[in-house]
N, C-alpha and C positions, 0 to 999 in steps of 0.2 A: 396399509397405511405403510408400509416395510418397505413391499414391493414398489409404491410411487416415488418412496423415497433414493433411491438404487440409481431409478432413472434419470433424480438429479444430478447433474453433475458439475461445480464448478472450476474456472478454468483461467489462471493467471497469464497473462502476457505482458512481455516485458521487448520492449524497445530497442533498436538501435538508436546510435548517435552519440556514440564517446560519453558525453557528460551527464547523461541520461541513466549509466551504467552508473554513476555513484551516488544519485538519488534511489535509483532502484536497489541499490545495496544498503540502502539506509532503512527503504521502505519491508528488506527482506530480514531485517533485524525488528523493524514494525513488529512482525507478522510471528517474527519468534517470542517475542516480549506478548504478544496478545495471543501465541498461541494459536493462530489460524493454518491453515492448511487447502491445499486446492487438490483436485483428482488429477488435475491436468496441467503443465505450465509448459511455453514457451516463449523462443524472442528471437528477435534477428540481429546480427552483427552484437555488439556486447552483451544486447539484450540473452543472447541464445547463451554465452558464457556465463551470466549471470543465472539464468535458468538452469544451467548443469549444478551449478552449485545449489542453487533451494534443494533440487530436485536431492541429490546429493546429501542433503540436511535433512529433507523429508524421511530417504530409506536410514539414515543413521536412526533419526528419531522412532521409527515405525521397528527397527530394532532395540532399540531402546527399550521402549514401551511392550516388548515384548516379556524381554528379561524381566523390568520391575512396574509390574500391568498398575501396580494398585498406589504408586508412586509417581504421579506426575511432575510435582515437583523436582524430583531426583533426574526425570528423564531431559529439562528442561536445563537443571545444572549443570549436566554432561555435556548439554551440545552448546552451552552459554561461550567456552574457551574456542570452540569451530566457528560459531558466529563473529565471537569479537575479533579475531584472525581474518575472517574474511573480509567485515567492515573495518579493519584497520590496513589491512592491504588498500583498497579504495582511498585510506585518507590519504597515505603515503607518496599515492599517484602525483599530484599537484607539483613535488620536490624532486620528483623524476621528468617531471616536464611532459608527463602524459595526458594533462586533462590543463585547463586553463580557467581557473578560479580563482583569476585576478578581479577587481571589483567590477571592471567593465565588463570581465568575463560571463558566459550566460549561468556558470555556476554562481556567481559570485550578484547576477542581478536577481539570480531565484534567492538563494539567500538572502537580499535585502526586501525582495515583494514577500517573502516567507514569514519576516518578524513582523509585519505588518497582522497580521491572521493571529488573533485570538483566541488558537483552537489547539485541542493536542492531536499528535499520532490516531493513539488510539479511539479517541474518538470518532476521527475523520475515519479509521476502518470500518467502524463500529457505524455511519452511517451509510457508506458504501457498501457496505454487506447489506444494511435493512433494504438500500435502494434496489441490489440488483438478484435479490430474493423474488424467485417465483410464485411464491406465496409470501408476497408482505399481506403487511399489513396497513389501513390506509395513513395511521400515521408510524413514528418511527417510535421507539420502546423512551419511556418519559424521564429515563436520563441523561439521553443524549437530548433533551429539549433547551437546553441552556446551552449549550454549545453550536445545535440549528439557529435559533435566534444570532448568534454572534456571526453564526458563515452566512444567512440572509441577508444581514444586515451590511456585514463588510460588500458585499454582493450586489448590492443595492450600490452603497456608495461607488464602486467601482465601474457600475454600466451605465448610475445616471438615472435611471428611472423605472420604476415596480413594472412597468408591463413591457420592458425589455429581459426580465427576468422571470415575469410570466411566460412570455413567446418561447422563452430559450426553453424552460420546464413541462411546459404546453408539445411544443412542439418538437423536441428531441428528449426525450421521455428516458429512452434506454443510454442515452450515452448524452448527457446534459453538459460532462463535463470540453467536452469535443466544442462545445457550438460553443464554450465562453472561448 
């Protein structure tokens, strides 16, 4: 079994596209909070820049884990300032006019859209992790069921028909989000 698990790798790919970089910074912060790690990290354009930061973060985390193997909370707290500084730099970019965060810009529209979702980032991450696990069980862990029900309800409301959602889940099992 141990040999089989070494063959399985998880990757994280970050996109290009300016404003998406800020979103990715928030995702990296969520990974830090939840302790998620990846074996392979890549990206294009601004995603490549974010990938460099995340790879550096994971390297520093690995070194700190070797220093404090019995204290994962200390490792996390030691890296907290690094992640917060990185995230803060991204939050300053609109003031520097590097990204458009106006109400009509892509970040403003994304913010307004996400405000309608009643689900938190760790739960979304856990659902995504479950969905992409090659050895996943047929059903997600019981702890995420309330959030899954809310998410499915939200998607049904946006898509307008349960049949559309079922078609997406059936025909796009590997990447249902791309189909939305």
